[in-house]
N, CA, C and O atoms as a GROMACS GRO file, in nm:
protein
  600
    1UNK      N    1   6.553   7.049  12.001
    1UNK     CA    2   6.686   7.102  12.017
    1UNK      C    3   6.785   7.044  11.917
    1UNK      O    4   6.898   7.094  11.906
    2UNK      N    5   6.747   6.944  11.844
    2UNK     CA    6   6.839   6.885  11.748
    2UNK      C    7   6.877   6.982  11.637
    2UNK      O    8   6.978   6.962  11.569
    3UNK      N    9   6.799   7.086  11.618
    3UNK     CA   10   6.829   7.182  11.513
    3UNK      C   11   6.958   7.259  11.542
    3UNK      O   12   7.025   7.305  11.450
    4UNK      N   13   6.990   7.271  11.669
    4UNK     CA   14   7.103   7.353  11.708
    4UNK      C   15   7.221   7.266  11.751
    4UNK      O   16   7.272   7.282  11.862
    5UNK      N   17   7.262   7.176  11.667
    5UNK     CA   18   7.374   7.088  11.698
    5UNK      C   19   7.504   7.164  11.710
    5UNK      O   20   7.520   7.271  11.650
    6UNK      N   21   7.594   7.112  11.786
    6UNK     CA   22   7.724   7.175  11.803
    6UNK      C   23   7.814   7.142  11.684
    6UNK      O   24   7.815   7.031  11.632
    7UNK      N   25   7.888   7.241  11.644
    7UNK     CA   26   7.985   7.220  11.538
    7UNK      C   27   8.104   7.144  11.596
    7UNK      O   28   8.149   7.174  11.707
    8UNK      N   29   8.152   7.047  11.522
    8UNK     CA   30   8.266   6.971  11.569
    8UNK      C   31   8.388   7.061  11.578
    8UNK      O   32   8.418   7.135  11.484
    9UNK      N   33   8.458   7.056  11.689
    9UNK     CA   34   8.577   7.139  11.706
    9UNK      C   35   8.699   7.064  11.657
    9UNK      O   36   8.704   6.941  11.658
   10UNK      N   37   8.798   7.141  11.615
   10UNK     CA   38   8.922   7.083  11.566
   10UNK      C   39   9.029   7.105  11.672
   10UNK      O   40   9.037   7.212  11.732
   11UNK      N   41   9.109   7.006  11.695
   11UNK     CA   42   9.216   7.012  11.793
   11UNK      C   43   9.317   7.121  11.755
   11UNK      O   44   9.374   7.116  11.646
   12UNK      N   45   9.340   7.218  11.843
   12UNK     CA   46   9.436   7.325  11.812
   12UNK      C   47   9.576   7.274  11.779
   12UNK      O   48   9.647   7.335  11.699
   13UNK      N   49   9.616   7.164  11.841
   13UNK     CA   50   9.748   7.107  11.810
   13UNK      C   51   9.753   7.056  11.666
   13UNK      O   52   9.854   7.069  11.598
   14UNK      N   53   9.643   6.998  11.621
   14UNK     CA   54   9.636   6.951  11.482
   14UNK      C   55   9.645   7.070  11.386
   14UNK      O   56   9.713   7.064  11.284
   15UNK      N   57   9.577   7.179  11.420
   15UNK     CA   58   9.582   7.299  11.336
   15UNK      C   59   9.727   7.347  11.325
   15UNK      O   60   9.774   7.377  11.215
   16UNK      N   61   9.796   7.355  11.438
   16UNK     CA   62   9.934   7.403  11.435
   16UNK      C   63  10.025   7.310  11.356
   16UNK      O   64  10.114   7.356  11.285
   17UNK      N   65  10.004   7.179  11.368
   17UNK     CA   66  10.083   7.082  11.290
   17UNK      C   67  10.061   7.103  11.140
   17UNK      O   68  10.157   7.106  11.063
   18UNK      N   69   9.934   7.119  11.100
   18UNK     CA   70   9.903   7.138  10.959
   18UNK      C   71   9.956   7.270  10.906
   18UNK      O   72  10.002   7.279  10.792
   19UNK      N   73   9.951   7.374  10.989
   19UNK     CA   74  10.003   7.504  10.947
   19UNK      C   75  10.154   7.500  10.931
   19UNK      O   76  10.209   7.569  10.845
   20UNK      N   77  10.221   7.422  11.013
   20UNK     CA   78  10.367   7.411  11.005
   20UNK      C   79  10.412   7.350  10.872
   20UNK      O   80  10.526   7.368  10.831
   21UNK      N   81  10.322   7.277  10.806
   21UNK     CA   82  10.356   7.214  10.678
   21UNK      C   83  10.355   7.313  10.562
   21UNK      O   84  10.407   7.283  10.454
   22UNK      N   85  10.297   7.432  10.582
   22UNK     CA   86  10.291   7.533  10.477
   22UNK      C   87  10.413   7.623  10.491
   22UNK      O   88  10.425   7.696  10.590
   23UNK      N   89  10.503   7.620  10.393
   23UNK     CA   90  10.625   7.701  10.404
   23UNK      C   91  10.596   7.851  10.393
   23UNK      O   92  10.499   7.893  10.330
   24UNK      N   93  10.680   7.928  10.455
   24UNK     CA   94  10.671   8.074  10.445
   24UNK      C   95  10.702   8.115  10.301
   24UNK      O   96  10.786   8.054  10.236
   25UNK      N   97  10.636   8.218  10.253
   25UNK     CA   98  10.658   8.269  10.117
   25UNK      C   99  10.718   8.409  10.126
   25UNK      O  100  10.656   8.501  10.179
   26UNK      N  101  10.838   8.423  10.076
   26UNK     CA  102  10.906   8.552  10.075
   26UNK      C  103  10.894   8.615   9.937
   26UNK      O  104  10.908   8.548   9.835
   27UNK      N  105  10.866   8.744   9.935
   27UNK     CA  106  10.858   8.818   9.810
   27UNK      C  107  10.919   8.956   9.827
   27UNK      O  108  10.958   8.993   9.938
   28UNK      N  109  10.928   9.031   9.721
   28UNK     CA  110  10.986   9.165   9.731
   28UNK      C  111  10.896   9.258   9.813
   28UNK      O  112  10.790   9.300   9.767
   29UNK      N  113  10.939   9.288   9.934
   29UNK     CA  114  10.864   9.379  10.020
   29UNK      C  115  10.762   9.313  10.110
   29UNK      O  116  10.692   9.383  10.183
   30UNK      N  117  10.751   9.180  10.109
   30UNK     CA  118  10.652   9.112  10.193
   30UNK      C  119  10.698   8.972  10.231
   30UNK      O  120  10.782   8.912  10.165
   31UNK      N  121  10.638   8.923  10.339
   31UNK     CA  122  10.655   8.785  10.383
   31UNK      C  123  10.516   8.733  10.416
   31UNK      O  124  10.442   8.797  10.490
   32UNK      N  125  10.482   8.617  10.363
   32UNK     CA  126  10.353   8.552  10.393
   32UNK      C  127  10.379   8.426  10.474
   32UNK      O  128  10.470   8.349  10.445
   33UNK      N  129  10.297   8.407  10.576
   33UNK     CA  130  10.304   8.281  10.649
   33UNK      C  131  10.163   8.240  10.692
   33UNK      O  132  10.076   8.324  10.715
   34UNK      N  133  10.144   8.111  10.702
   34UNK     CA  134  10.015   8.058  10.744
   34UNK      C  135  10.011   8.056  10.896
   34UNK      O  136  10.108   8.017  10.962
   35UNK      N  137   9.898   8.098  10.952
   35UNK     CA  138   9.883   8.097  11.096
   35UNK      C  139   9.736   8.084  11.131
   35UNK      O  140   9.652   8.070  11.042
   36UNK      N  141   9.704   8.088  11.257
   36UNK     CA  142   9.564   8.082  11.300
   36UNK      C  143   9.534   8.207  11.382
   36UNK      O  144   9.624   8.269  11.439
   37UNK      N  145   9.408   8.241  11.387
   37UNK     CA  146   9.363   8.358  11.462
   37UNK      C  147   9.233   8.325  11.533
   37UNK      O  148   9.155   8.243  11.486
   38UNK      N  149   9.211   8.388  11.648
   38UNK     CA  150   9.085   8.365  11.720
   38UNK      C  151   8.965   8.405  11.633
   38UNK      O  152   8.970   8.506  11.562
   39UNK      N  153   8.860   8.326  11.641
   39UNK     CA  154   8.740   8.353  11.559
   39UNK      C  155   8.616   8.305  11.632
   39UNK      O  156   8.624   8.242  11.738
   40UNK      N  157   8.503   8.337  11.573
   40UNK     CA  158   8.377   8.287  11.624
   40UNK      C  159   8.326   8.363  11.745
   40UNK      O  160   8.386   8.461  11.790
   41UNK      N  161   8.215   8.316  11.795
   41UNK     CA  162   8.150   8.377  11.910
   41UNK      C  163   8.244   8.374  12.030
   41UNK      O  164   8.293   8.268  12.069
   42UNK      N  165   8.269   8.489  12.086
   42UNK     CA  166   8.359   8.506  12.200
   42UNK      C  167   8.500   8.454  12.171
   42UNK      O  168   8.576   8.421  12.262
   43UNK      N  169   8.535   8.450  12.042
   43UNK     CA  170   8.670   8.410  11.998
   43UNK      C  171   8.713   8.275  12.055
   43UNK      O  172   8.828   8.258  12.098
   44UNK      N  173   8.621   8.180  12.056
   44UNK     CA  174   8.649   8.049  12.114
   44UNK      C  175   8.706   7.949  12.014
   44UNK      O  176   8.752   7.842  12.054
   45UNK      N  177   8.705   7.981  11.887
   45UNK     CA  178   8.758   7.887  11.789
   45UNK      C  179   8.872   7.953  11.713
   45UNK      O  180   8.905   8.070  11.736
   46UNK      N  181   8.932   7.878  11.624
   46UNK     CA  182   9.045   7.928  11.546
   46UNK      C  183   9.009   7.930  11.398
   46UNK      O  184   8.935   7.844  11.350
   47UNK      N  185   9.061   8.028  11.327
   47UNK     CA  186   9.044   8.037  11.182
   47UNK      C  187   9.183   8.037  11.118
   47UNK      O  188   9.280   8.083  11.177
   48UNK      N  189   9.188   7.984  10.998
   48UNK     CA  190   9.314   7.983  10.922
   48UNK      C  191   9.328   8.116  10.849
   48UNK      O  192   9.237   8.157  10.777
   49UNK      N  193   9.440   8.182  10.869
   49UNK     CA  194   9.465   8.311  10.804
   49UNK      C  195   9.603   8.312  10.742
   49UNK      O  196   9.693   8.238  10.782
   50UNK      N  197   9.618   8.397  10.641
   50UNK     CA  198   9.748   8.424  10.582
   50UNK      C  199   9.796   8.556  10.642
   50UNK      O  200   9.729   8.658  10.630
   51UNK      N  201   9.908   8.552  10.705
   51UNK     CA  202   9.964   8.671  10.767
   51UNK      C  203  10.064   8.732  10.670
   51UNK      O  204  10.160   8.666  10.630
   52UNK      N  205  10.043   8.857  10.633
   52UNK     CA  206  10.136   8.926  10.545
   52UNK      C  207  10.208   9.033  10.626
   52UNK      O  208  10.146   9.118  10.689
   53UNK      N  209  10.339   9.025  10.622
   53UNK     CA  210  10.422   9.124  10.692
   53UNK      C  211  10.484   9.215  10.587
   53UNK      O  212  10.550   9.170  10.493
   54UNK      N  213  10.463   9.343  10.607
   54UNK     CA  214  10.526   9.444  10.523
   54UNK      C  215  10.598   9.539  10.616
   54UNK      O  216  10.586   9.530  10.738
   55UNK      N  217  10.673   9.629  10.559
   55UNK     CA  218  10.751   9.724  10.640
   55UNK      C  219  10.662   9.802  10.736
   55UNK      O  220  10.705   9.835  10.847
   56UNK      N  221  10.540   9.833  10.695
   56UNK     CA  222  10.452   9.919  10.774
   56UNK      C  223  10.362   9.844  10.871
   56UNK      O  224  10.285   9.908  10.943
   57UNK      N  225  10.369   9.714  10.876
   57UNK     CA  226  10.286   9.640  10.970
   57UNK      C  227  10.252   9.500  10.922
   57UNK      O  228  10.312   9.448  10.828
   58UNK      N  229  10.155   9.442  10.988
   58UNK     CA  230  10.114   9.304  10.961
   58UNK      C  231   9.962   9.299  10.946
   58UNK      O  232   9.890   9.363  11.022
   59UNK      N  233   9.916   9.224  10.849
   59UNK     CA  234   9.772   9.204  10.831
   59UNK      C  235   9.740   9.057  10.814
   59UNK      O  236   9.822   8.980  10.763
   60UNK      N  237   9.621   9.019  10.857
   60UNK     CA  238   9.573   8.881  10.842
   60UNK      C  239   9.462   8.880  10.740
   60UNK      O  240   9.369   8.961  10.746
   61UNK      N  241   9.470   8.786  10.646
   61UNK     CA  242   9.364   8.765  10.549
   61UNK      C  243   9.309   8.624  10.568
   61UNK      O  244   9.384   8.527  10.564
   62UNK      N  245   9.178   8.614  10.590
   62UNK     CA  246   9.114   8.484  10.609
   62UNK      C  247   9.132   8.398  10.483
   62UNK      O  248   9.124   8.449  10.371
   63UNK      N  249   9.155   8.272  10.503
   63UNK     CA  250   9.176   8.178  10.392
   63UNK      C  251   9.063   8.183  10.290
   63UNK      O  252   9.089   8.184  10.170
   64UNK      N  253   8.939   8.188  10.336
   64UNK     CA  254   8.825   8.191  10.244
   64UNK      C  255   8.820   8.320  10.162
   64UNK      O  256   8.786   8.318  10.044
   65UNK      N  257   8.855   8.433  10.225
   65UNK     CA  258   8.858   8.560  10.152
   65UNK      C  259   8.965   8.558  10.043
   65UNK      O  260   8.942   8.608   9.933
   66UNK      N  261   9.081   8.501  10.074
   66UNK     CA  262   9.187   8.490   9.972
   66UNK      C  263   9.142   8.400   9.857
   66UNK      O  264   9.169   8.430   9.740
   67UNK      N  265   9.076   8.292   9.890
   67UNK     CA  266   9.029   8.200   9.787
   67UNK      C  267   8.933   8.271   9.692
   67UNK      O  268   8.945   8.257   9.570
   68UNK      N  269   8.838   8.347   9.746
   68UNK     CA  270   8.744   8.421   9.660
   68UNK      C  271   8.816   8.527   9.579
   68UNK      O  272   8.780   8.553   9.464
   69UNK      N  273   8.918   8.588   9.636
   69UNK     CA  274   8.995   8.690   9.565
   69UNK      C  275   9.067   8.627   9.446
   69UNK      O  276   9.061   8.680   9.335
   70UNK      N  277   9.135   8.516   9.467
   70UNK     CA  278   9.211   8.453   9.360
   70UNK      C  279   9.124   8.382   9.257
   70UNK      O  280   9.167   8.357   9.145
   71UNK      N  281   9.002   8.348   9.295
   71UNK     CA  282   8.906   8.294   9.198
   71UNK      C  283   8.837   8.406   9.122
   71UNK      O  284   8.751   8.380   9.037
   72UNK      N  285   8.874   8.528   9.150
   72UNK     CA  286   8.820   8.650   9.087
   72UNK      C  287   8.671   8.671   9.117
   72UNK      O  288   8.600   8.736   9.040
   73UNK      N  289   8.624   8.615   9.229
   73UNK     CA  290   8.487   8.639   9.272
   73UNK      C  291   8.476   8.774   9.343
   73UNK      O  292   8.371   8.838   9.340
   74UNK      N  293   8.584   8.814   9.408
   74UNK     CA  294   8.592   8.944   9.473
   74UNK      C  295   8.717   9.015   9.422
   74UNK      O  296   8.822   8.952   9.405
   75UNK      N  297   8.708   9.144   9.397
   75UNK     CA  298   8.827   9.216   9.350
   75UNK      C  299   8.901   9.282   9.466
   75UNK      O  300   9.009   9.339   9.446
   76UNK      N  301   8.844   9.274   9.587
   76UNK     CA  302   8.910   9.329   9.705
   76UNK      C  303   8.896   9.230   9.820
   76UNK      O  304   8.788   9.173   9.843
   77UNK      N  305   9.005   9.210   9.893
   77UNK     CA  306   9.003   9.131  10.016
   77UNK      C  307   9.049   9.223  10.129
   77UNK      O  308   9.151   9.291  10.117
   78UNK      N  309   8.974   9.224  10.237
   78UNK     CA  310   9.006   9.311  10.350
   78UNK      C  311   9.072   9.231  10.461
   78UNK      O  312   9.033   9.117  10.487
   79UNK      N  313   9.171   9.290  10.526
   79UNK     CA  314   9.237   9.220  10.636
   79UNK      C  315   9.137   9.201  10.751
   79UNK      O  316   9.041   9.276  10.766
   80UNK      N  317   9.164   9.101  10.829
   80UNK     CA  318   9.074   9.058  10.935
   80UNK      C  319   9.081   9.148  11.055
   80UNK      O  320   9.183   9.212  11.080
   81UNK      N  321   8.972   9.155  11.131
   81UNK     CA  322   8.973   9.225  11.260
   81UNK      C  323   9.083   9.164  11.346
   81UNK      O  324   9.107   9.043  11.341
   82UNK      N  325   9.148   9.244  11.422
   82UNK     CA  326   9.256   9.196  11.507
   82UNK      C  327   9.392   9.205  11.440
   82UNK      O  328   9.494   9.181  11.504
   83UNK      N  329   9.394   9.240  11.312
   83UNK     CA  330   9.521   9.259  11.243
   83UNK      C  331   9.592   9.380  11.302
   83UNK      O  332   9.528   9.475  11.347
   84UNK      N  333   9.721   9.375  11.300
   84UNK     CA  334   9.803   9.487  11.345
   84UNK      C  335   9.777   9.610  11.259
   84UNK      O  336   9.770   9.722  11.309
   85UNK      N  337   9.762   9.588  11.129
   85UNK     CA  338   9.744   9.696  11.032
   85UNK      C  339   9.623   9.665  10.945
   85UNK      O  340   9.607   9.551  10.900
   86UNK      N  341   9.538   9.764  10.920
   86UNK     CA  342   9.426   9.745  10.829
   86UNK      C  343   9.478   9.751  10.686
   86UNK      O  344   9.538   9.851  10.646
   87UNK      N  345   9.456   9.645  10.610
   87UNK     CA  346   9.506   9.636  10.474
   87UNK      C  347   9.395   9.589  10.380
   87UNK      O  348   9.300   9.523  10.422
   88UNK      N  349   9.409   9.625  10.253
   88UNK     CA  350   9.318   9.581  10.148
   88UNK      C  351   9.400   9.528  10.032
   88UNK      O  352   9.487   9.599   9.980
   89UNK      N  353   9.374   9.405   9.992
   89UNK     CA  354   9.435   9.347   9.874
   89UNK      C  355   9.338   9.370   9.760
   89UNK      O  356   9.223   9.329   9.767
   90UNK      N  357   9.385   9.435   9.654
   90UNK     CA  358   9.292   9.485   9.553
   90UNK      C  359   9.347   9.461   9.412
   90UNK      O  360   9.462   9.496   9.384
   91UNK      N  361   9.267   9.403   9.325
   91UNK     CA  362   9.305   9.388   9.184
   91UNK      C  363   9.303   9.526   9.119
   91UNK      O  364   9.215   9.607   9.148
   92UNK      N  365   9.398   9.552   9.031
   92UNK     CA  366   9.404   9.681   8.963
   92UNK      C  367   9.283   9.698   8.872
   92UNK      O  368   9.224   9.806   8.866
   93UNK      N  369   9.247   9.592   8.801
   93UNK     CA  370   9.127   9.599   8.717
   93UNK      C  371   9.010   9.538   8.793
   93UNK      O  372   9.028   9.446   8.873
   94UNK      N  373   8.892   9.588   8.768
   94UNK     CA  374   8.773   9.530   8.829
   94UNK      C  375   8.726   9.600   8.955
   94UNK      O  376   8.634   9.551   9.020
   95UNK      N  377   8.787   9.712   8.992
   95UNK     CA  378   8.745   9.785   9.111
   95UNK      C  379   8.641   9.888   9.071
   95UNK      O  380   8.654   9.954   8.968
   96UNK      N  381   8.538   9.902   9.151
   96UNK     CA  382   8.432  10.000   9.123
   96UNK      C  383   8.490  10.141   9.116
   96UNK      O  384   8.569  10.182   9.201
   97UNK      N  385   8.450  10.214   9.015
   97UNK     CA  386   8.504  10.348   8.993
   97UNK      C  387   8.465  10.447   9.103
   97UNK      O  388   8.527  10.552   9.115
   98UNK      N  389   8.365  10.415   9.180
   98UNK     CA  390   8.323  10.506   9.286
   98UNK      C  391   8.395  10.477   9.419
   98UNK      O  392   8.370  10.544   9.519
   99UNK      N  393   8.483  10.379   9.421
   99UNK     CA  394   8.547  10.338   9.546
   99UNK      C  395   8.675  10.417   9.575
   99UNK      O  396   8.736  10.476   9.486
  100UNK      N  397   8.713  10.416   9.702
  100UNK     CA  398   8.839  10.478   9.742
  100UNK      C  399   8.958  10.402   9.683
  100UNK      O  400   9.062  10.461   9.656
  101UNK      N  401   8.942  10.272   9.665
  101UNK     CA  402   9.049  10.192   9.606
  101UNK      C  403   9.076  10.237   9.463
  101UNK      O  404   9.192  10.245   9.421
  102UNK      N  405   8.971  10.267   9.388
  102UNK     CA  406   8.988  10.313   9.250
  102UNK      C  407   9.063  10.446   9.248
  102UNK      O  408   9.148  10.468   9.161
  103UNK      N  409   9.032  10.534   9.341
  103UNK     CA  410   9.101  10.663   9.348
  103UNK      C  411   9.250  10.642   9.370
  103UNK      O  412   9.332  10.708   9.305
  104UNK      N  413   9.287  10.552   9.459
  104UNK     CA  414   9.428  10.526   9.487
  104UNK      C  415   9.498  10.465   9.366
  104UNK      O  416   9.612  10.500   9.335
  105UNK      N  417   9.429  10.373   9.298
  105UNK     CA  418   9.489  10.306   9.182
  105UNK      C  419   9.501  10.402   9.066
  105UNK      O  420   9.605  10.405   8.999
  106UNK      N  421   9.399  10.480   9.040
  106UNK     CA  422   9.404  10.572   8.926
  106UNK      C  423   9.503  10.686   8.948
  106UNK      O  424   9.550  10.746   8.850
  107UNK      N  425   9.537  10.716   9.072
  107UNK     CA  426   9.637  10.819   9.100
  107UNK      C  427   9.778  10.771   9.061
  107UNK      O  428   9.868  10.852   9.043
  108UNK      N  429   9.794  10.642   9.050
  108UNK     CA  430   9.923  10.582   9.013
  108UNK      C  431   9.913  10.536   8.867
  108UNK      O  432   9.869  10.424   8.840
  109UNK      N  433   9.953  10.619   8.775
  109UNK     CA  434   9.938  10.590   8.632
  109UNK      C  435  10.025  10.473   8.589
  109UNK      O  436  10.136  10.454   8.638
  110UNK      N  437   9.972  10.393   8.496
  110UNK     CA  438  10.050  10.288   8.432
  110UNK      C  439  10.058  10.156   8.506
  110UNK      O  440  10.145  10.075   8.474
  111UNK      N  441   9.972  10.132   8.603
  111UNK     CA  442   9.975  10.003   8.671
  111UNK      C  443   9.920   9.895   8.577
  111UNK      O  444   9.815   9.915   8.516
  112UNK      N  445   9.990   9.782   8.566
  112UNK     CA  446   9.942   9.674   8.478
  112UNK      C  447   9.805   9.622   8.523
  112UNK      O  448   9.782   9.606   8.643
  113UNK      N  449   9.717   9.595   8.430
  113UNK     CA  450   9.581   9.550   8.461
  113UNK      C  451   9.579   9.415   8.531
  113UNK      O  452   9.485   9.387   8.606
  114UNK      N  453   9.680   9.332   8.508
  114UNK     CA  454   9.682   9.198   8.569
  114UNK      C  455   9.756   9.195   8.702
  114UNK      O  456   9.791   9.088   8.750
  115UNK      N  457   9.779   9.310   8.761
  115UNK     CA  458   9.848   9.318   8.889
  115UNK      C  459   9.750   9.350   9.001
  115UNK      O  460   9.632   9.376   8.977
  116UNK      N  461   9.800   9.349   9.122
  116UNK     CA  462   9.720   9.385   9.239
  116UNK      C  463   9.803   9.478   9.327
  116UNK      O  464   9.925   9.486   9.315
  117UNK      N  465   9.734   9.548   9.416
  117UNK     CA  466   9.801   9.636   9.509
  117UNK      C  467   9.756   9.604   9.650
  117UNK      O  468   9.645   9.555   9.672
  118UNK      N  469   9.842   9.632   9.744
  118UNK     CA  470   9.808   9.625   9.884
  118UNK      C  471   9.791   9.770   9.929
  118UNK      O  472   9.883   9.851   9.917
  119UNK      N  473   9.673   9.801   9.981
  119UNK     CA  474   9.640   9.937  10.022
  119UNK      C  475   9.625   9.945  10.172
  119UNK      O  476   9.590   9.846  10.237
  120UNK      N  477   9.651  10.063  10.227
  120UNK     CA  478   9.622  10.087  10.368
  120UNK      C  479   9.563  10.226  10.382
  120UNK      O  480   9.592  10.315  10.302
  121UNK      N  481   9.480  10.246  10.484
  121UNK     CA  482   9.420  10.377  10.505
  121UNK      C  483   9.526  10.482  10.538
  121UNK      O  484   9.623  10.455  10.610
  122UNK      N  485   9.506  10.602  10.484
  122UNK     CA  486   9.593  10.716  10.511
  122UNK      C  487   9.507  10.841  10.508
  122UNK      O  488   9.460  10.882  10.402
  123UNK      N  489   9.486  10.901  10.624
  123UNK     CA  490   9.397  11.017  10.637
  123UNK      C  491   9.259  10.982  10.585
  123UNK      O  492   9.195  10.892  10.639
  124UNK      N  493   9.212  11.050  10.482
  124UNK     CA  494   9.077  11.024  10.429
  124UNK      C  495   9.080  10.946  10.298
  124UNK      O  496   8.985  10.953  10.220
  125UNK      N  497   9.188  10.873  10.274
  125UNK     CA  498   9.201  10.799  10.148
  125UNK      C  499   9.276  10.669  10.174
  125UNK      O  500   9.301  10.631  10.289
  126UNK      N  501   9.312  10.604  10.067
  126UNK     CA  502   9.393  10.483  10.075
  126UNK      C  503   9.524  10.509  10.001
  126UNK      O  504   9.527  10.583   9.903
  127UNK      N  505   9.631  10.447  10.048
  127UNK     CA  506   9.758  10.460   9.980
  127UNK      C  507   9.812  10.322   9.944
  127UNK      O  508   9.790  10.224  10.016
  128UNK      N  509   9.881  10.315   9.832
  128UNK     CA  510   9.942  10.190   9.787
  128UNK      C  511  10.070  10.167   9.866
  128UNK      O  512  10.158  10.253   9.870
  129UNK      N  513  10.080  10.050   9.929
  129UNK     CA  514  10.200  10.017  10.004
  129UNK      C  515  10.281   9.906   9.938
  129UNK      O  516  10.397   9.884   9.972
  130UNK      N  517  10.218   9.834   9.843
  130UNK     CA  518  10.288   9.724   9.776
  130UNK      C  519  10.220   9.694   9.644
  130UNK      O  520  10.097   9.686   9.637
  131UNK      N  521  10.298   9.678   9.540
  131UNK     CA  522  10.248   9.637   9.409
  131UNK      C  523  10.286   9.492   9.386
  131UNK      O  524  10.402   9.455   9.402
  132UNK      N  525  10.188   9.410   9.349
  132UNK     CA  526  10.211   9.269   9.321
  132UNK      C  527  10.184   9.245   9.173
  132UNK      O  528  10.072   9.261   9.126
  133UNK      N  529  10.289   9.206   9.101
  133UNK     CA  530  10.271   9.180   8.958
  133UNK      C  531  10.207   9.043   8.937
  133UNK      O  532  10.185   8.969   9.033
  134UNK      N  533  10.177   9.010   8.814
  134UNK     CA  534  10.106   8.885   8.782
  134UNK      C  535  10.183   8.762   8.831
  134UNK      O  536  10.122   8.666   8.878
  135UNK      N  537  10.316   8.765   8.820
  135UNK     CA  538  10.396   8.651   8.864
  135UNK      C  539  10.386   8.634   9.017
  135UNK      O  540  10.372   8.522   9.066
  136UNK      N  541  10.393   8.745   9.092
  136UNK     CA  542  10.379   8.737   9.237
  136UNK      C  543  10.239   8.689   9.277
  136UNK      O  544  10.224   8.608   9.369
  137UNK      N  545  10.137   8.738   9.207
  137UNK     CA  546  10.000   8.693   9.235
  137UNK      C  547   9.985   8.543   9.213
  137UNK      O  548   9.918   8.475   9.291
  138UNK      N  549  10.047   8.492   9.108
  138UNK     CA  550  10.041   8.348   9.080
  138UNK      C  551  10.108   8.269   9.193
  138UNK      O  552  10.056   8.167   9.238
  139UNK      N  553  10.225   8.317   9.238
  139UNK     CA  554  10.296   8.250   9.348
  139UNK      C  555  10.210   8.248   9.474
  139UNK      O  556  10.201   8.146   9.543
  140UNK      N  557  10.148   8.362   9.505
  140UNK     CA  558  10.065   8.371   9.625
  140UNK      C  559   9.941   8.283   9.612
  140UNK      O  560   9.900   8.220   9.709
  141UNK      N  561   9.882   8.278   9.493
  141UNK     CA  562   9.765   8.195   9.470
  141UNK      C  563   9.796   8.048   9.494
  141UNK      O  564   9.720   7.978   9.559
  142UNK      N  565   9.908   8.001   9.441
  142UNK     CA  566   9.949   7.861   9.461
  142UNK      C  567   9.976   7.836   9.609
  142UNK      O  568   9.937   7.733   9.663
  143UNK      N  569  10.044   7.930   9.673
  143UNK     CA  570  10.072   7.917   9.816
  143UNK      C  571   9.943   7.909   9.896
  143UNK      O  572   9.931   7.826   9.986
  144UNK      N  573   9.846   7.995   9.865
  144UNK     CA  574   9.720   7.999   9.939
  144UNK      C  575   9.640   7.871   9.923
  144UNK      O  576   9.564   7.834  10.012
  145UNK      N  577   9.656   7.802   9.810
  145UNK     CA  578   9.585   7.676   9.789
  145UNK      C  579   9.633   7.568   9.885
  145UNK      O  580   9.563   7.469   9.908
  146UNK      N  581   9.754   7.586   9.940
  146UNK     CA  582   9.809   7.489  10.034
  146UNK      C  583   9.769   7.513  10.179
  146UNK      O  584   9.806   7.437  10.268
  147UNK      N  585   9.692   7.621  10.204
  147UNK     CA  586   9.646   7.646  10.339
  147UNK      C  587   9.550   7.536  10.382
  147UNK      O  588   9.461   7.499  10.304
  148UNK      N  589   9.564   7.484  10.501
  148UNK     CA  590   9.475   7.375  10.545
  148UNK      C  591   9.331   7.420  10.559
  148UNK      O  592   9.304   7.538  10.581
  149UNK      N  593   9.239   7.326  10.546
  149UNK     CA  594   9.098   7.353  10.567
  149UNK      C  595   9.048   7.265  10.682
  149UNK      O  596   9.097   7.154  10.702
  150UNK      N  597   8.954   7.316  10.754
  150UNK     CA  598   8.897   7.238  10.867
  150UNK      C  599   8.747   7.248  10.865
  150UNK      O  600   8.681   7.190  10.951
   0.00000   0.00000   0.00000
């Protein structure tokens, strides 16, 4: 039975204290804040997420997904289950041409290659709800690096 050891749990109060140390990030058309969300089997543990509030709703992005996105390992990050709104954070360059994200981006001519968009489902496609330029992406990347790890 030693193979199936229990994972050490983290005190929820400690998580909230550490999250309180990460300041809210305000940008044009969005607000980011660090929070926690239920995770794991039967939602018994907590995960660190970045909550993005836009005019059309709120989405949660897992800390690890954001890290892979900003390290350019993934060109799309999907909002977490349980989010108020289903959202996709997507780099303008590097998206597969066969994807729905590419269709939404290519429909909007002249988007800078070093920018990203926030997409949400609309009927049978995706629509752009927010454009993030390179400067905003850099601000968010630095902010995301300050998210606590457990």
